[in-house]
C-alpha positions, 0 to 999 in steps of 0.5 A: 674780584672785580663786578662790573655794575650796571643800572637802569634809572626806574620811573622813580629815578628820573623823576628825582634825576637831580639827587642823581651824584648824590645817590652815586655817593651813596653806593659807593659808601655802601660798597665801601660798606661791605668791604669793597671799592669803586674803581670808576663810574660811568655815564651809559648810552644805550641799554644800561643808564650807568656802570660801576666798576666794583673790587669786592671781597667775594659774591656774597659782598656784592650782593649785598652792595647791589640788594643796597642801592637796587631796595631804594628804588631808584635803580635797577641792578644787574651784576657780572663778574668780569675777569681781567686780561691776566685772568683770561689768559691763566684760565684759557691756557688750563684749559683741557 
């Protein structure tokens, strides 16, 4: 399953922004530890500050990763399930 993880820096995260690249690598390791893989990382301009496109085995795994990363106090996280075009087309074709 694919997920889009959207992050906002907290005040603590902004105060220590120079450590952000190390925190990204740490978050990748957390995701790997729950059986997931980060496919892409992005710095954003807008409502959210950064994002990761992640493959994870199940909702419980991505929830663990989100809680672990968020518990460090540098970011808040919003996680969305993401369906690719093929999955979208399959859902649409199966509509009643």
